[in-house]
N, C-alpha and C positions, 0 to 999 in steps of 0.2 A: 504443516503448512505446506502449501503447493505453490508453485510459480506457473502453474499451466494456462492460467487466466490472462497472464499479463500480454499486454498489447502495446509495442512502442509507438512515438510520437503521437501521443496523444495531444489535444488541443490546450493551449494556456488558457486557464480560467480559475475563478476560485469557487466556482460551483459544481460539485461533483455530479451528484444526481439533482435533475429537476424534474417537476411534475409535467408531463404533457398532457394538457388537455385535450388534444385531438385524438387520444386513445384511452378513454377512461375505462374500457374494459380490463385493461391491462394494470395501467399505472394507479389505478384507485384500489387494487388488491394487495394487501400487505400479508404474505403468507410467513409465519412463524411455528417452527418447529421446538414445542416445549419437551417431546422426547422424540427418539429417533424414527418412528413409525406412525407418525401424526404431525400435520401443521393445521395450524389455526389460522382462518382468514379474516382480516380485519378490512375496514373501508378504506383505511389510509395510513400511509407509513408515517411517524412521527418526524418531524425535523430535527437535525442535529446542527451544532455549531461547535467544530472542533478548532481548539487553539494548541499549535503544537510549537514546542521550544526545541532547536536543535542545538547539543552542546559537544564539544570535543572532549573526549576521553583523557586526552593532553593537557593537564593545567597550564602548560607554557606555549601558547599559541603565539607563532610569530608574525601569523597576519590571517586577516579574516578575508581575503581577496580568495575566494574559490569560485568554479563554475562548473555547469554540468557538462560531461565529457561526449555526448553523443554529437556527432558533427552537425547532424540538421538544428539541434537546439543551439550550437555554438553560433552559427549564423544568424539564428534568430536574435539570440541573447546580444550580439554586437550592435543589433540596430535598437533593441528595447532595453537593452542592460537588464533582462530578466535572468533569474536562475530559480529552477524550480523543482519541486518535489512531486513525485509522481503518484497518484491516488487511483485505485480502482475498486471496484465491489458489485457485489449482485444488485439488481434491481429489486424494488419492493417485492415483488412475485418471486424472487430466487433465481432468476436467469441472469447471466451477463450477455452483454450485447456482443455484437459480432465480433471473432477475430479478425475477419477479412479487411485487408485495407480499403478504405475508402467508403465501407458500409457501417453506420451507426457509430459514426467517429464521436468522441465524447459522451457518449452515452453512458452514463455512471462511469467515466473514466476524466481524468484531468491532470494536466501538469499545473501544479498552484504554485504560483510566486511565491519565493522566498523573502522575506524582508531581513536584510542584513542587520546585524545589531551596530549602531552608531555610538554606543556606549563604551567602547573598547576600553578595557583597562589591563594593568600585567596581572590582575588577579581573576579574571574572567575567562572563564571558556566559552560561553554562549556565542554561538554562529549566526543565528537568527532566526526569525520566527516565521510562524506560516498559520494562517487561520483559513478554514474552508465551511462551507455549508455544506450539509447532503441531505438525504433521505434514512432512514435506518434501513439496514440492508437484509432483504428476505433470506430465508434459509433453502440453499440449494439441496438437491437430492441425489439420487444414486450417480447422474451423469455429470455431476458439479455444477449443474447450472448451464452447462454447453449443450443447449438444445435451441432449434429455430424459436424465435420470439413467438410466444403465446402457447407454446408446445408445453405437455406436461411432462413432468420429471417425476419419479418414482423413488419411495423410500429404500434402504434408510435414509432420512435427513440429517443435515448437520448445521451447525450454528452460523448465522450469517455474520461476516467479517468485512472490515474495511482494512485493505491490503496497501502499503506504502513502502514505495521503493526511493531511496536516495543514492546518487552515483555523483559525489561533488570531488572536484578536482583536489589531489593530495590525499584523499581519505579511503578507506576501503567501503565499496558498495555495501550498502545496508539494506537488507529485506525484513520485513515485520508485517505485523497484523494488530487490529484492533478488535478484539472479540465482543459482539453483543452479549453472550452470556455472563462475560467478566463485568460488565457494564452493569449488567442487572444485577449480580451480586453484590457488586459494591453498593448499589442504591438499596440493597435489602440488608447491608450489613452482613453478609455471608463471606466475606473475604476481606484481606486486608492489603490496601492500595501500597503499591511497593516495585521495585523496579525487578523486571523479570527477563534477565538475560537469556533464558531458554526460549523464549517467544519470538526471538531475532535471530536470522541467521543471516551472517555478513561477510566472513572470510573464513578460509579453511584453515587447519591444524597448522600446515607450512608457514601460513601467513602471519599468524597471530603471534603475538608478542609472550602471551603465556601458555599458549596451546591448546588452551580450551576456549576462545572467545573473547579473551580480553575482559574487559568492563563494561562493553557497550550492551545497549537494550532499551527496553522501553519502559517506563515509568507512568502509570496512571495518577496522575497529581488530585485530581477531582472530578466529579460526575454530578452534576446538578438538573434534577427534574424539574424545570421551569414550570412547565405544564403538562397536561396529557399529549399534547401535540409538539412540544419542545424539549429538547436535552441539550444541555451545554457540558461540553468535556474536554479538559485540560490535559495534554500528556507532555511528557518529558521524552526526547530520543536521543541516545548517546551513541556517537560513531568513532572510529578508531582513526587515528592518523597513520599514514603509511610510511612505513621506514623509507630513508633516503633514498636506499638503494632500490626500491621499489616505486618510486614515483613514476618512471617512465614506463611502466609495466602497461599491456595493452587493455585499453577500457571497451573495445569492442564487445557489443552484447552478446553475440554468438560465443566468445571467449569467456564471457563471465556466467552466461547461464549453461552453455550445451557441453563444455570439455568437462572431460573427468578431471583436467588439472586445472579449471579455472577456480575464481573466487567462491562459486556457488556449487561447489564440487559434491557437497553433499544432495543437492537435486538429482544428478546423474546415478546415484547409488541407491536410489529409491526409485519406484515403479512410476515411470509416465510424470514426473512432476515439472518437466521441463516447459517452459512457455511453447506451445504450440506454434504460435506465431512467428516465432524465431527459430526454435530448432527443428520443427516439423511443417515448414509451411506448404509443402505440398499437398499435406491433408486437407488443405483448406480448398483443394481443387474438388474432393470428392465427397466432403461432409460440409454440411449447411451449419458450420460454426460460428 
């Protein structure tokens, strides 16, 4: 899993990818790789409705009052009372929208509002719910879909993923993904639905209460193929509450993603998986990403 394609400050909306009728040559092509060196192309990508339930790993929640830590988002939340979950993915053709500020903003990227749980009781650990609509992500290629819009990517191809980032006040940041190949396997009864903590990265070993990522992760509850053009998915996300002595820790994006001491330090130990837009913004002056 990589955070390379993450772009901060995405627009608040409940639709991640939308059909752009003004550019039929690209948006109407849905590129899917069924093996690493070949992609099949279809006329249109199926629509997806994804319902997300967000839970705390701590059964004794003292408060459901949480907020995103990004300063610009906090200013917006003060007006609209919105708390959001960031979602981004490849477009149907397998390419990502531009990482440069002010270009293709909100193109298959969204900060989706979280509906807080109003039915709180002492036995409940649910924090809130999120529902968003999108198009099925295409399969990126060798360059991870980071190419100019409409350009050609090359094999080997990888699976299309919907990537999710949560950074809620009082909780460790959480980064995970929803893989199209796993959804397809579930529909074909080739895999068992269940929580997969290894598919999510959200804290380092020093911060983890158990030293191996705690009890957090992502659980695919159900996948329903309503029609050839519509799929409904429900998932549960589990996040870990911060220790009391770490509540005031820095939540700056560069500290989280780019530092070897950050909460996502597993990224910096891997080859070039840090978000380019945050950790290497100068590259965007030279490459049309």
